[in-house]
PAGU-486786 format. One line per field, with one value per residue: x, y, z of N, C-alpha, C, CB in turn; residue in one letter. Coordinates in steps of 0.05 Angstrom, whole numbers. Atoms other than C-alpha are relative to their C-alpha. Glycine has a CB too. Example, Ala and Ser with C-alpha at 12.3 -4.5 7.8 and 13.67 -1.06 7.14 Angstrom:
% PAGU-486786
n.x (18/-16)
n.y (-24/-24)
n.z (0/-1)
ca.x (246/273)
ca.y (-90/-21)
ca.z (156/143)
c.x (18/-15)
c.y (24/22)
c.z (0/14)
cb.x (-20/9)
cb.y (1/9)
cb.z (25/-29)
aa (a/s)
This chain:
% PAGU-486786
n.x (-13/-22/3/-23/8/-23/2/-24/-22/0/27/7/8/26/21/5/16/26/15/6/21/25/8/-10/-18/-25/-11/-29/-12/-25/-10/18/26/9/15/20/17/28/20/8/7/-25/-8/18/-5/-25/5/18/-8/-28/-8/-29/-7/5/19/1/-2/-2/-27/5/-24/-27/-19/-23/1/-21/5/29/12/6/22/24/8/8/26/18/5/21/27/14/29/10/1/11/20/-8/3/-13/-23/-24/-23/-25/-19/-20/-26/-24/-23/-24/6/-7/23/0/21/27/19/-4/11/30/9/-5/19/27/0/1/27/18/-6/10/29/9/-1/20/26/6/8/-23/5/7/8/-8/21/10/-14/-29/-19/-27/-24/-24/-25/-23/-25/-22/-23/8/22/25/25/23/21/25/7/27/7/6/-15/-15/16/-2/22/22/25/7/-18/5/-18/-23/-19/-22/-18/15/-12/16/18/-12/-22/14/11/-22/-8/21/-5/-25/7/19/25/21/26/3/-23/1/-23/-5/-19/-5/-4/20/5/27/13/-1/-8/22/22/-7/0/28/12/-11/12/28/4/11/-18/-7/12/30/13/-12/5/-24/0/13/29/8/-8/22/-11/3/28/5/9/-24/-6/22/-4/-23/7/17/-19/-16/17/6/-23/-5/3/7/5/-26/-6/-21/1/-24/-3/-19/-8/-16/0/13/29/10/-5/19/26/-2/0/28/15/-9/9/29/2/-10/18/-12/-1/8/-20/-24/2/-21/-4/-23/-18/-29/-14/-10/21/9/-1/13/25/13/-13/-14/3/-20/-5/-9/-2/-17/-6/-13/-28/-15/8/29/11/-19/-29/-8/-6/26/13/-13/9/26/-5/-8/25/15/-14/7/29/7/-15/7/21/14/24/-4/-20/-4/-8/-7/-14/-18/-22/-25/-16/-7/25/-3/-18/14/22/-12/-3/3/26/0/1/2/7/-5/21/-4/23/-8/-29/-14/-4/8/0/21/-12/21/-7/22/-10)
n.y (-5/-19/-19/-16/-26/-14/-29/-14/1/-23/-3/24/-7/-14/20/17/-16/-3/25/4/-19/11/22/25/12/13/-16/1/-14/10/-17/-2/12/3/25/0/24/-5/14/-14/-28/-15/-4/-20/-27/-10/-9/-23/-23/-8/-22/2/26/2/22/18/28/23/12/29/15/-10/21/-2/16/-6/16/2/21/-11/-19/16/13/-21/-9/23/4/-18/12/-18/4/-18/-27/0/19/15/-15/-26/-6/-5/-8/-3/-20/-6/-9/12/-19/9/27/21/2/-26/-1/-5/18/27/1/0/27/19/-7/7/29/10/-6/19/27/1/0/26/18/-7/-3/25/-7/-5/-24/-24/-18/-28/-19/-14/-24/0/0/-4/10/-17/10/-18/15/-18/14/28/2/0/-7/6/-17/-4/-29/-6/-28/-7/-24/-9/-15/-29/-7/-5/-4/-28/-13/7/-16/-11/-16/16/12/2/16/24/-6/10/-17/-24/6/1/-28/-11/12/-12/-27/3/-14/5/-10/-30/-11/-14/11/-16/11/-21/13/22/18/12/-1/25/-4/-12/19/20/-13/-5/26/7/-17/6/28/15/22/-2/21/0/-2/18/28/16/27/20/-1/22/25/11/5/-25/-7/-28/-14/-11/-26/-19/-8/-17/-26/-14/-8/-23/-24/-9/-14/-25/-24/-21/-25/-12/-27/1/-15/3/-19/9/-19/10/-20/12/1/27/18/-7/11/28/2/-5/24/22/-5/6/29/11/-7/-21/-24/-23/-6/-9/-23/0/-27/-3/-18/7/1/-26/-16/13/-16/14/-14/16/0/26/14/19/2/26/-4/16/-20/10/4/6/25/1/-20/-22/6/-3/-28/-14/10/-12/-28/3/5/-25/-16/12/-7/-28/-2/18/-10/12/-15/17/13/7/21/4/27/-1/23/-6/19/-16/-2/-28/-16/-17/-22/-19/-11/-21/9/29/10/9/30/11/29/11/16/6/-5/21/5/-26/-7/-28/-8/-18/-20/-10/-24/-6/-16)
n.z (26/1/22/7/13/9/0/9/-19/-18/-13/-15/-27/0/7/-23/-19/11/-3/-29/-8/11/-16/12/-19/6/22/1/23/13/22/23/-5/-27/-4/-22/-2/-6/15/25/-6/-1/28/12/-12/10/27/0/-17/2/18/6/12/29/4/-22/9/-18/1/-2/-7/7/-2/17/24/19/24/5/-16/-27/4/4/-25/-19/7/-3/-28/-9/1/18/-2/-20/12/27/8/24/25/-2/17/-16/16/-15/10/-20/8/-13/0/-14/-8/19/19/14/21/-11/13/-10/-27/2/8/-21/-21/9/1/-28/-11/12/-11/-27/2/9/-22/-20/12/15/27/18/16/-15/22/-7/8/-24/-8/5/-23/12/-15/5/-12/-1/-6/-5/-12/-3/-19/15/-13/16/-10/14/0/-8/5/28/7/-24/-19/6/19/-19/14/4/18/28/16/-15/16/11/-20/-26/-22/-7/-22/-25/-8/-10/-26/-19/-7/-19/-26/-11/-8/-22/7/-20/9/-2/15/26/15/25/20/20/26/-5/23/1/-26/-15/-28/-15/-2/-20/-26/-7/-7/-26/-20/-3/-6/23/6/29/17/-1/26/19/-4/-6/12/-18/2/17/-13/-16/-27/-17/-3/6/-24/-14/13/-7/-28/-2/12/-19/-22/10/2/-27/-10/15/-17/19/-15/-8/11/19/25/16/22/19/20/22/22/23/-5/7/-24/-21/7/-7/-29/-9/7/-17/-28/0/1/-26/-22/-16/17/-16/-20/13/19/20/11/18/-14/2/-26/-6/-11/-24/-25/-22/-7/-21/-26/-2/26/7/28/8/29/17/21/24/-4/24/13/6/18/5/-3/-27/-5/-4/-25/-24/-2/-12/-29/-13/-4/-22/-25/-8/-5/-22/-23/-26/-14/-19/10/28/7/29/6/29/10/23/4/4/-24/-5/-6/-24/6/16/-16/-17/-28/-3/-10/-28/1/27/2/27/12/28/18/19/-4/-4/-28/-7/-28/-9/-17/-18/-14/-18/-23)
ca.x (1112/1178/1175/1228/1219/1275/1290/1338/1407/1410/1336/1341/1338/1281/1242/1252/1226/1167/1146/1153/1110/1057/1054/1093/1136/1206/1234/1308/1346/1398/1437/1386/1326/1285/1260/1198/1152/1077/1012/976/951/1023/1039/978/993/1065/1042/988/1025/1099/1124/1196/1195/1201/1162/1141/1163/1148/1217/1211/1283/1356/1413/1482/1486/1546/1517/1449/1439/1443/1398/1347/1347/1343/1282/1250/1255/1205/1133/1104/1035/1030/1034/1005/940/943/919/959/1009/1081/1128/1201/1247/1309/1382/1452/1514/1584/1564/1583/1514/1516/1461/1394/1354/1385/1369/1297/1290/1320/1276/1213/1230/1241/1174/1137/1171/1152/1080/1074/1093/1044/986/990/981/1025/994/990/949/972/906/896/925/997/1048/1112/1172/1234/1305/1365/1435/1490/1558/1528/1474/1405/1341/1275/1216/1143/1124/1062/1063/1061/1079/1132/1106/1132/1076/1025/973/975/1032/1000/1045/1114/1168/1234/1270/1221/1247/1224/1165/1201/1261/1215/1180/1247/1265/1198/1215/1285/1255/1207/1144/1086/1011/1021/1080/1088/1132/1163/1196/1227/1242/1178/1175/1116/1104/1126/1162/1104/1053/1091/1100/1025/1004/1050/1023/951/963/941/971/1009/975/903/891/926/920/969/989/963/892/891/914/860/907/894/824/797/768/840/853/784/799/868/841/789/843/884/826/811/881/876/880/842/832/907/938/988/1003/1053/1079/1113/1151/1180/1198/1162/1087/1077/1109/1065/1003/1026/1039/969/939/981/963/889/897/934/878/920/905/873/935/987/994/1035/1064/1110/1171/1247/1294/1323/1255/1249/1232/1214/1142/1129/1143/1161/1174/1212/1243/1251/1278/1313/1347/1371/1441/1495/1475/1402/1387/1444/1519/1558/1581/1509/1484/1536/1515/1445/1471/1503/1436/1403/1456/1439/1363/1361/1385/1388/1324/1289/1235/1264/1299/1326/1332/1367/1388/1447/1499/1550/1605/1617/1547/1566/1623/1578/1520/1566/1562/1568/1505/1485/1474/1484/1457/1481/1427/1424/1377/1379/1454/1470/1502/1472/1476/1417/1442/1402/1405/1365/1408)
ca.y (2149/2184/2246/2289/2363/2389/2464/2516/2511/2556/2549/2483/2515/2561/2504/2460/2515/2526/2453/2449/2511/2476/2421/2369/2321/2291/2346/2339/2388/2361/2390/2414/2380/2371/2303/2292/2237/2233/2207/2229/2292/2314/2304/2344/2400/2406/2412/2462/2506/2506/2571/2546/2473/2456/2391/2338/2266/2201/2174/2100/2077/2097/2050/2044/2019/2015/1966/1951/1886/1923/1978/1926/1889/1953/1976/1907/1905/1962/1940/1973/1943/1989/2049/2027/1996/1947/1998/2058/2091/2092/2128/2134/2194/2219/2235/2212/2251/2230/2157/2091/2087/2142/2124/2155/2115/2050/2066/2082/2014/1976/2012/2002/1928/1919/1952/1908/1845/1862/1878/1813/1775/1812/1822/1755/1787/1795/1858/1928/1975/2040/2075/2099/2157/2176/2159/2190/2150/2193/2168/2208/2177/2219/2190/2120/2135/2119/2153/2125/2172/2183/2254/2276/2347/2348/2417/2448/2482/2550/2546/2579/2592/2667/2682/2671/2725/2751/2799/2777/2760/2739/2716/2646/2648/2605/2651/2712/2678/2665/2739/2757/2707/2735/2805/2780/2805/2809/2825/2899/2909/2960/2929/2965/2938/2993/2942/2902/2874/2826/2834/2767/2791/2835/2781/2730/2780/2797/2724/2711/2770/2751/2678/2656/2588/2584/2520/2543/2556/2497/2422/2367/2299/2262/2284/2229/2176/2130/2118/2190/2204/2269/2287/2299/2354/2385/2386/2416/2470/2487/2489/2536/2583/2587/2614/2672/2743/2789/2841/2857/2925/2900/2946/2941/2988/2967/3012/2999/3040/2992/3002/2934/2899/2938/2916/2844/2855/2883/2823/2773/2806/2801/2727/2716/2748/2807/2860/2906/2905/2926/2993/2992/3058/3075/3106/3107/3090/3160/3187/3140/3174/3145/3161/3115/3117/3043/3002/2942/2946/2878/2877/2839/2895/2884/2856/2837/2765/2783/2849/2899/2898/2897/2970/2995/2950/2978/3049/3027/3000/3067/3102/3052/3065/3139/3127/3071/3109/3079/3101/3076/3026/3013/2953/2935/2865/2860/2799/2802/2755/2812/2805/2879/2899/2926/2967/2999/3007/3045/3006/2934/2894/2881/2808/2767/2699/2657/2629/2599/2624/2559/2549/2623/2638/2700/2737/2767/2831/2854/2924/2939/2982)
ca.z (3020/3007/2963/2929/2911/2867/2868/2841/2872/2933/2951/2989/3059/3041/3009/3070/3116/3070/3071/3147/3154/3111/3162/3122/3162/3161/3116/3095/3051/3003/2945/2894/2927/2990/3013/3056/3079/3083/3055/2991/3026/3039/2965/2944/2993/2970/2897/2914/2964/2947/2917/2911/2888/2814/2819/2869/2856/2890/2907/2893/2899/2900/2887/2855/2783/2737/2686/2655/2693/2760/2734/2711/2778/2818/2780/2780/2856/2863/2878/2816/2827/2888/2841/2774/2752/2693/2642/2668/2621/2646/2598/2619/2613/2649/2646/2665/2685/2705/2705/2673/2641/2589/2539/2559/2506/2530/2602/2583/2549/2607/2658/2617/2608/2684/2701/2651/2677/2749/2730/2692/2754/2799/2750/2713/2645/2584/2555/2584/2540/2575/2561/2633/2672/2656/2710/2684/2708/2715/2726/2747/2746/2777/2792/2785/2837/2808/2830/2805/2812/2793/2772/2809/2782/2706/2680/2727/2789/2765/2713/2759/2705/2706/2658/2590/2563/2583/2559/2528/2593/2648/2715/2735/2783/2835/2835/2842/2900/2933/2928/2961/3016/3026/3029/3083/3048/3097/3091/3109/3061/3005/2951/2891/2828/2785/2729/2733/2662/2659/2734/2761/2824/2845/2830/2871/2928/2926/2927/2985/3024/3011/3025/2955/2942/2875/2851/2859/2785/2753/2745/2765/2737/2799/2783/2730/2780/2808/2867/2892/2918/2886/2954/2979/2928/2942/3017/3007/2961/3013/3067/3023/3010/3084/3095/3045/3074/3027/3082/3088/3070/3019/2960/2903/2849/2785/2738/2669/2607/2560/2556/2522/2582/2629/2592/2598/2672/2683/2648/2687/2754/2737/2720/2786/2826/2850/2797/2849/2892/2840/2804/2740/2714/2656/2689/2678/2735/2729/2750/2810/2875/2942/2960/3020/3094/3091/3028/3002/2933/2901/2830/2775/2734/2663/2660/2610/2597/2592/2558/2564/2554/2619/2613/2605/2661/2709/2691/2710/2777/2791/2781/2827/2880/2879/2879/2931/2992/3063/3097/3160/3142/3072/3043/2974/2947/2879/2839/2790/2760/2758/2810/2802/2824/2893/2866/2813/2862/2909/2974/2998/3012/3084/3064/3001/2980/2921/2877/2808/2754/2715/2704/2713/2780/2812/2877/2914/2945/3006/3035/3098/3144)
c.x (23/-4/26/-9/26/-4/25/22/1/-26/-7/-9/-27/-23/-6/-17/-29/-17/-6/-22/-27/-10/9/23/25/14/31/10/25/7/-20/-28/-6/-16/-20/-16/-29/-19/-7/-7/25/10/-17/5/26/-3/-16/12/29/5/28/8/-5/-20/-2/0/-6/27/-3/24/25/20/24/-3/22/-4/-30/-13/-8/-23/-27/-10/-9/-28/-21/-7/-22/-27/-17/-30/-12/-5/-15/-23/8/-2/13/23/24/24/24/17/20/26/22/23/22/-3/9/-21/-4/-23/-28/-20/3/-10/-30/-10/3/-20/-28/-3/-3/-27/-20/4/-12/-31/-11/-1/-23/-29/-9/-13/24/-3/-10/-7/9/-20/-10/16/30/15/28/22/24/24/21/24/22/22/-8/-22/-26/-23/-23/-24/-25/-7/-29/-11/-10/16/14/-16/3/-21/-25/-27/-7/17/-4/19/23/17/23/17/-14/16/-18/-16/12/22/-12/-12/22/10/-20/4/24/-5/-21/-26/-22/-26/-3/22/-9/25/1/19/4/7/-19/-4/-28/-12/4/8/-22/-23/6/0/-29/-14/10/-13/-29/-6/-13/20/6/-13/-30/-13/13/-8/27/-3/-15/-30/-10/5/-24/10/-4/-30/-4/-8/24/7/-22/4/24/-4/-17/17/16/-17/-6/23/6/-8/-6/-6/26/5/21/-5/26/-1/22/5/16/-2/-15/-30/-12/4/-19/-28/-1/-1/-28/-17/7/-10/-30/-4/8/-18/10/0/-8/20/25/-6/24/1/25/19/29/12/11/-21/-11/3/-16/-24/-14/16/15/-5/23/2/12/2/22/8/13/30/12/-9/-29/-9/19/28/8/5/-26/-14/12/-7/-28/2/8/-24/-16/13/-7/-30/-8/16/-9/-19/-13/-25/2/20/1/11/4/15/17/21/27/15/8/-23/5/18/-15/-23/9/2/-5/-27/3/0/-1/-7/4/-23/6/-26/4/29/16/3/-6/5/-25/13/-23/10/-24/9/2)
c.y (20/17/17/25/14/30/12/-2/25/4/-23/7/14/-19/-18/14/3/-25/-6/18/-9/-24/-27/-10/-12/13/0/14/-13/18/0/-12/-1/-26/3/-25/8/-17/16/29/17/6/22/28/12/11/26/25/8/22/-4/-26/1/-22/-15/-28/-19/-12/-30/-16/15/-22/5/-18/9/-16/-4/-22/10/20/-15/-12/20/10/-22/-5/18/-14/18/-3/17/28/1/-20/-12/17/28/3/6/6/5/22/5/8/-13/19/-13/-29/-20/-5/27/3/3/-19/-29/-3/0/-28/-20/4/-9/-31/-11/5/-20/-28/-3/-1/-26/-20/5/-1/-24/6/6/27/23/22/29/21/16/25/-3/2/2/-10/17/-14/22/-17/20/-14/-28/-4/4/8/-7/14/-1/30/4/27/5/24/11/19/30/8/4/2/28/14/-10/14/10/17/-18/-14/-2/-16/-23/6/-10/17/27/-4/-1/28/12/-12/12/29/1/15/-10/12/30/14/18/-9/15/-15/20/-11/-24/-18/-10/-4/-23/4/12/-18/-21/12/4/-26/-10/16/-6/-29/-17/-21/-1/-20/1/0/-17/-29/-14/-28/-20/0/-22/-28/-11/-6/24/8/30/17/13/27/20/10/18/27/16/10/24/25/12/17/26/24/24/27/14/26/-1/16/-4/20/-10/21/-13/21/-10/-4/-28/-19/6/-10/-30/-4/4/-25/-24/4/-6/-30/-13/8/23/27/25/9/13/23/0/27/0/21/-10/0/27/18/-13/18/-15/16/-12/2/-25/-14/-20/-1/-27/0/-18/18/-13/-3/-11/-24/0/20/22/-10/7/30/15/-9/13/30/1/-5/26/19/-11/6/28/2/-16/7/-15/18/-18/-12/-8/-22/-3/-28/-2/-26/7/-21/14/2/28/17/19/24/22/13/21/-7/-30/-7/-7/-31/-8/-30/-9/-17/-5/5/-19/-8/25/6/29/4/17/18/13/24/7/17/29)
c.z (4/-25/-3/-15/-9/-1/-12/21/17/15/19/29/1/-6/24/21/-9/4/29/9/-11/15/-10/17/-12/-24/2/-25/-9/-23/-23/4/29/1/23/0/6/-16/-26/5/1/-28/-14/11/-10/-29/0/13/-3/-21/-12/-14/-30/-6/27/-12/22/-3/5/9/-7/5/-19/-24/-19/-26/-2/16/28/-1/-3/27/20/-5/4/30/12/-3/-18/1/22/-11/-27/-1/-27/-25/2/-20/17/-18/18/-13/23/-11/16/-2/17/9/-21/-21/-13/-20/13/-13/10/28/0/-7/22/23/-7/1/29/12/-11/11/28/0/-10/22/20/-12/-16/-27/-17/-14/18/-20/4/-11/24/6/-3/26/-12/18/-8/13/-1/8/2/15/8/21/-15/18/-19/13/-17/2/6/-10/-28/-9/25/17/-4/-20/17/-14/-5/-21/-28/-19/17/-19/-9/20/27/20/6/25/26/10/10/27/21/7/19/28/14/9/23/-5/19/-10/0/-16/-23/-15/-27/-17/-22/-27/-2/-23/0/28/19/29/16/3/22/29/9/9/27/22/5/7/-22/-8/-30/-18/-2/-27/-21/6/4/-12/17/-2/-18/12/17/29/19/0/-7/24/15/-11/7/29/3/-13/19/23/-9/-2/27/11/-15/17/-19/14/8/-15/-22/-25/-15/-23/-19/-21/-22/-22/-24/6/-7/23/22/-5/6/30/12/-4/18/29/3/1/27/23/17/-15/16/20/-12/-19/-18/-14/-18/12/-3/27/7/13/26/24/21/9/24/26/4/-27/-3/-31/-6/-31/-13/-24/-24/5/-26/-15/-9/-21/-7/0/29/7/5/25/24/3/14/30/15/5/23/27/10/8/25/25/26/14/21/-12/-29/-3/-30/-4/-31/-8/-25/-2/-1/27/7/8/23/-5/-17/16/20/29/2/12/30/2/-30/2/-29/-8/-29/-15/-23/6/5/30/5/30/5/20/17/16/19/24/-9)
cb.x (-20/27/-24/20/-16/8/-4/-7/27/7/-21/24/21/1/8/27/13/1/16/26/7/4/-29/10/-13/-5/-11/11/5/-4/28/12/-1/-16/19/-18/11/-6/-25/-24/-15/22/-2/-30/1/21/-15/-26/-5/18/-1/15/-17/27/9/-26/28/-24/19/-9/0/7/-13/26/-28/28/15/-4/20/25/4/5/23/19/-1/11/26/0/-12/10/-7/20/27/21/-28/-17/-29/11/-6/5/-6/16/-15/4/2/6/-9/7/-31/6/-26/26/1/-8/3/30/11/-9/15/29/0/-5/25/21/-9/4/30/10/-9/19/27/6/-2/-18/-20/1/-21/23/-30/28/-23/1/-7/8/-4/4/5/-4/9/-5/6/-10/11/24/3/-5/-1/-5/10/-23/7/-3/25/-30/-20/26/8/28/-4/6/-22/3/30/-29/-14/17/10/17/26/-27/4/18/-26/10/19/-22/-15/24/2/-28/4/23/-11/13/-8/8/-21/1/17/0/-4/10/-10/21/31/-26/19/1/-29/20/25/-9/-6/28/14/-15/5/31/3/-15/-16/-7/-11/29/9/-8/1/31/-15/4/29/9/-9/14/25/-10/29/18/-10/-21/-15/23/2/-27/3/24/-15/-23/18/12/-27/-6/24/-17/26/-24/-17/23/8/5/-6/4/6/-10/17/-10/28/13/-14/14/29/-1/-7/26/20/-12/4/31/6/-14/16/28/-6/28/-19/-27/8/15/-3/-3/2/-9/-7/14/22/10/-23/16/-13/20/-19/-2/-21/-11/0/-7/21/-19/6/-13/19/-5/6/28/5/-15/-25/-4/17/26/16/-18/3/30/-2/-16/21/21/-17/0/30/5/-15/3/-4/25/-21/-8/-23/8/-7/20/-20/18/-19/13/-4/-8/25/12/-23/11/24/-12/-14/-16/-20/22/-10/-25/-24/28/-29/27/-28/10/-2/-4/11/-15/29/-29/26/-25/16/-10/7/-13/27)
cb.y (9/-15/19/-16/18/-9/11/29/-4/25/2/-18/17/23/-16/-9/27/8/-23/6/28/-7/-1/5/-20/-30/29/-28/30/-29/-9/-12/-29/24/-24/25/-19/29/-5/-14/1/-15/-26/-8/-3/-21/-21/-7/-7/-24/27/3/-23/-7/-20/5/-5/-21/14/-10/-28/25/-28/-6/0/-6/-27/-5/-23/13/17/-23/-17/23/10/-25/4/27/-3/-6/-29/3/11/-6/14/-25/4/5/24/-24/25/-27/26/-24/30/-28/27/18/-4/-26/-10/4/-25/29/1/-8/24/20/-9/3/30/10/-11/15/29/0/-5/23/23/-10/2/28/25/-18/24/-22/-6/9/0/5/-15/-19/7/23/-27/30/-30/29/-25/23/-23/26/16/-16/20/-27/30/-31/29/-17/12/-1/16/6/22/14/-7/7/-23/25/-13/16/-3/5/24/-22/25/18/16/-13/18/-24/-13/-29/5/9/-26/-16/17/-7/-31/-1/15/9/-6/10/-12/9/-22/32/-31/28/-28/18/-9/12/-23/-26/5/-19/19/26/-13/-12/27/13/-21/4/30/7/-3/19/-27/-2/-26/25/29/4/-12/-2/-9/5/27/2/3/-26/-7/23/-6/2/-18/-20/-3/-14/-25/-14/-4/-18/-23/-7/-8/-23/-17/0/6/-8/-5/-20/18/-30/30/-29/29/-26/23/-28/7/-27/21/-10/4/30/5/-12/21/24/-8/-1/30/13/-12/10/-23/-7/-3/-5/-25/-23/27/-23/21/8/3/21/-21/14/3/-26/29/-4/-1/-29/4/-17/19/-29/23/-23/28/-27/21/18/-19/-3/-23/5/12/22/14/-16/13/-5/-30/-3/13/-22/-22/15/0/-31/-3/19/-10/-30/30/-5/11/17/17/25/-27/22/-21/25/-23/28/-16/28/-18/11/-19/-17/-10/-14/-23/24/15/-11/-24/11/-12/3/-5/-15/15/-30/30/9/-15/22/-7/5/16/-17/22/-22/24/-26/-9)
cb.z (-21/-1/5/-17/20/-28/29/-7/-14/-15/-21/2/13/-22/-24/12/5/-30/-12/16/-12/-29/3/-30/16/-6/-1/2/8/-9/-9/-23/-12/11/6/-1/22/-4/17/-13/27/16/-16/5/31/0/-16/15/28/-6/14/25/13/-14/-23/18/-12/-6/21/-27/-14/18/-7/16/-13/12/1/-30/3/12/-25/-20/10/-1/-29/-12/16/-16/28/-29/4/23/-3/-21/-2/-3/-5/29/-19/19/-17/0/-8/18/2/-11/12/23/5/15/15/-14/-18/-4/-30/-2/17/-22/-25/11/7/-29/-13/16/-7/-31/0/17/-18/-23/15/11/-17/16/0/-20/-22/19/-2/-13/-13/24/29/-19/17/-6/-6/12/-15/21/-21/15/24/6/23/-13/9/-1/1/11/-28/31/4/-3/-12/-9/28/-10/-21/15/15/26/9/-7/-13/13/15/-17/2/-4/26/4/-5/-4/-23/-20/-1/-13/-26/-11/-4/-20/-24/26/-29/28/16/28/-11/4/-5/7/-11/9/-3/9/1/-14/-4/-13/1/-14/-27/-6/-2/-23/-22/1/-8/-26/25/-24/9/-2/10/16/-9/0/-24/31/-4/28/-10/-27/18/-13/-2/-11/29/-22/18/-2/-30/-3/18/-13/-27/10/7/-27/-14/18/-1/-26/16/-16/25/-5/22/-8/5/-10/10/-13/13/-10/-8/-7/-16/-26/10/3/-30/-11/12/-13/-30/0/8/-24/-23/5/16/10/-22/14/15/-14/15/-20/23/-29/30/-19/-1/-26/-20/5/-5/24/-24/-9/22/24/-23/11/-9/10/-6/-10/11/-25/23/6/18/26/12/22/-21/5/-23/-24/1/-2/-28/-13/3/-17/-26/-4/-3/-24/-24/-7/3/17/-19/25/4/-16/13/-11/10/-6/-7/3/-25/-11/-2/-25/7/23/-16/-25/15/-2/19/18/-16/14/16/-14/9/0/3/-4/-10/-30/-24/-15/8/-7/8/12/-17/19/-19/10/10)
aa (m/e/y/c/a/p/c/l/l/g/l/e/g/l/l/a/n/e/l/k/f/c/g/i/g/n/v/r/a/e/n/g/r/v/l/f/s/g/d/a/a/a/m/v/r/a/n/l/c/s/r/l/a/q/r/v/y/v/l/l/a/e/f/e/a/r/d/f/d/t/l/f/e/g/v/k/a/i/e/w/s/d/h/l/f/e/d/d/a/f/p/v/k/g/g/t/l/d/s/a/l/t/s/v/p/a/c/q/k/i/i/k/k/a/v/v/e/k/l/r/q/r/c/h/t/e/w/f/p/e/t/g/g/v/h/q/i/v/f/r/i/f/k/n/r/v/s/i/l/l/d/t/t/g/a/p/l/n/k/r/g/y/r/a/l/s/n/d/a/p/i/r/e/t/l/a/a/a/m/a/e/l/a/r/v/r/p/d/h/t/v/v/d/p/f/c/g/s/g/t/i/l/i/e/a/a/q/k/a/l/g/i/m/p/g/m/n/r/t/f/a/f/e/a/w/r/q/v/d/p/a/i/l/a/a/e/r/e/r/a/r/a/g/e/r/h/d/c/r/f/r/a/f/g/y/d/i/d/e/a/s/l/e/i/a/r/r/n/a/e/l/a/g/v/g/d/r/i/t/f/i/r/r/d/i/n/d/y/a/d/e/w/e/r/a/s/v/i/t/n/p/p/y/g/e/r/m/l/d/v/k/t/a/r/e/l/y/r/v/m/g/r/k/f/q/p/l/p/g/h/s/y/t/v/i/s/p/d/d/g/f/e/s/a/f/g/r/p/a/d/k/r/r/k/l/y/n/g/t/l/k/c/q/v/y/m/y/y/k)
């Protein structure tokens, strides 16, 4: 089977490496997504273990289509009986951009009609009750290139199951995990977030350090599919548990000026299984002081588009520049959409990486020298 794992723009290389490290084969990074091949176990493992993917799709077909007849025939050519039982539900959703086919509802109807027509030929029946497991069909049409997919995931993979509550401007879990990856968090790390909010960056860093897979406490769409043996998920969960490292020395510290956010962070950390690894303290950035021989600061400070006006945000960056001094064994990883960050911080980053937080272009500034 061919699979497609979409991700935030800028994370393609990191996601490809992550999937390879998980033992998944034939991994290819493309713009905004990573493709891979494998059996049902590879699909289950990607859903269970990826910290960076948004979803995992079965990639059924890709073809050019500029009119509805071509779209119909392209969808009808797929062997749908390989993927659907007669009573399975198969709703259709998707989108189109910069293409001749502009009407999403019309595309939905054509695709649904093509699937039904193919199933009628293979199953020799006229009626499909759609009372079984939901197989969400997804279409993407970009510059007349059509992708037809099946969603194996359900709720997006950033929905880990631990963030029942959040503050007003939480960072997406996948982006927080990417920052932990860029900061090279390891099992013996000390990680600090002086603007921790609801604790997402520290939780993702802790789970990475302890080897806790992000999908351990959630369900997936494929669990309702009779085509996927439940024993595969059970085996992959057991494999994931065997790789956890609860004897490591990882510690984390989160600071924020808002006590309500800190209470949310404590609750989230407990739900994520890392509450004993993270200490949350009410503290202003002006009172920040380095207390560790070695530490990695990873943070998403307030910024103009999010919580502060640009002038106030840059004042905050200046304070950070004074507090985050170059020290042996210390690194600082900061995400911001402000092109003036380095100037306000007071020194250029040792390395930068462009990422997108949704549609918002950001830079991850890394200081380690």
